[in-house]
Structure formats: C-alpha cells, structure tokens
N, C-alpha and C positions, 0 to 999 in steps of 0.2 A: 504494500500500500504506500503510495506517495503521500507524504505529509506536506501540509500547506500552513502558512502563517499569515496573519494580517495583524497590523497594529493600527489603531485608530485613536483619535482624540475627539472629545466632545465637551461641551459645557453642561453641567447639571442644571436642570430646571426644577426648582423647588427642593433643593438639597436639604435633607434632614435624615435622621437615623432611620425613621420608618420607611422612607422612600428608598434609601440605600439598602436596607434589609430586604425589601421586596425585590430589588434588582438582583441581589446576591442569591437569595433563595431560588428565584426563577432561573438564574444563570447556572447555578450548580445542578439543578434538576435537569434542565435542558442539555447542558454539557455532558452530564453523565449518560443521558439517553443517547446523545448523538456522537459520543466518542471524542469530545473536545476537552482540551485542557487550556489553562491560561492564567492570566493575572490581571487584576484591575488595580491601578494606582489611582487614588482618589483624594480630592479635597474639595472645598466649596466651589472653586472656580474651574475644576478640571477633572475629567475622566481620561485616563490614558490606559488603554487596554490592549493586551496581546491575546489573540485566540489562535489555537493550533490544533490540527487534526486533518481529517480528510477534507479536501477542497470543497466538495459540495456542502458538507456540514458547516464549514467555516463561513462560506458564502451565504448560506441560509441564516445563520446566526447574525451575521453582519447586516443582512437585509432586515431582520427583525429589529435590530438596534436602530437602524436608520428610520424606521417607522415609529419607534418608541418616543412618546412625547416627553419622557423624562430626560431625553438627550436633546441638546440644541447644538446646531452647527457641527454635525458629525462629519469628520474628515478622515478618510483613509490615508495613512501616511506611509505604510509599508505593506507589500503583499508579494508572496512568492513561495516556491517550494523550499523545503528545509530538509536537512539530513536527519534531524532528531528533534524531539520536543525539549523545550527548556523547563517545562513544568509537568512532567509525566505523572506526578502523584497528586496533582491539584485540579479538581474540577473547576475551581475558580479561587485563586489566592486573592484576598483583598489586602491592600496595604496602603497606609497613609503615604502621601507624597512626602518624600524625605527632604532634608535641607540641601542635599546635593542635587536635587532636581531643580528645574527652572523655577524662578520666583513667579508670583502672580503677574507682576509687571512684565517680566520677560515673555510669559505666555501671551499676555494681552498684546504685546508688541511683535508677535509672530515667531517666537523662538521655535515652536514645534514645526511650523511650515519651513523654516530655514534649516532645521536639523537634517543631517543626512540619514538615510536608512540605517547605516552602520551605527550612528550615534544613538538613534532611537532603539535599535536592537540592544545596544550595550546597556541601556537603562534596565532592561529586563534581564539581561545576562547577569548584571550585578545583583539584582533582586533574587534571581534564582540561586546564585552562589551563596546568598545569606540563608537560604532555607535548607535545613537539615532533614526534616521529616514533617509530614502533615501534623498539625496540631488540631485538637478538638476544642471549640470554644464553649462557652457556657450553655449554648443552645444545642450542643451535640453535633454541630456542623463543622466540617473540616474548613479551615481557613486560617488566615493570619490575624494580626491585630485588626480590630475594627477601624475603618477609615474614620478620621475625625469629622464631626459634623459642624464644628465651629470654625473651620478653616485654619486652625492652628496645627500645622504639621511640623 
C-alpha cells in the first residue's frame, strides 16, 4: 500500500474546549475506521494538521475538513506520497502549539504560506520525535496534552 500525507492549516472558528473535543473525538473515530494517523497542532489562532495513510482516505478526510464550519481559511500546504508514517501509533495526536512554532503575528503575516514543504514537515518530525508511546488521557482516549483553549501555548 502506498502511503500519502497532507499537511494543512486553518483558523479555528469558535475555538473552545468543547469544540476542540468534538473535533478530536470525531477525528480519532474516523481515522481509526479509515486507517489514518496524524497530529493536530492547535491554539486559538491556528490548526496545523498532518494526516497520513492511504491516499483516498486522506483525501476524503481533507474534503470533510474543508466543509467543516469549525475551520476557516483551510489551506493545503503539503501533499504527496511518503515512505513511512510519522505517527503510526496515533489516530490523532493533539498538541499545543509550542514556543518554537511560529508566533500568532508570524502566522497572520503569512509564515505558513512562505514555509517550504520541508520546513512544515520538520515541525511534525520534531513533534513525532518527542513522542515515546501513546498516552491515555482522563477520558480514556489516546492523545497528547490537551490543546490550550486560551491561546497560551
């Protein structure tokens, strides 16, 4: 099976913990069903997500995201075949945007659009390297630390 990856960015609409929780529960359920893995980096001004798996399933998930009114200004940044998954054990890792990620001002001024595919992929490679094994959160779901809802990452 050929593996495929896409990385996209969007702005959250109505960002709060309930909305984020709904996105993560749905993503994990759908991704497990469809054989997808990935990671969502999030904060009040940004979703940056990597999806990986069979191309038809990645494309179907991306199409759902584009139609989802919880996402504004969805922009695909990277797409193509890959030799291996970065997040093979994660239906959907959620992670707060780190201090080493672009600032809100940099994102607003086009940093993601200006970033190379290699630079965008490196963000997720760095995140993947930090992960040792899936963790179970208080709700019994696999995932990383909850994304911050107050915009403080």
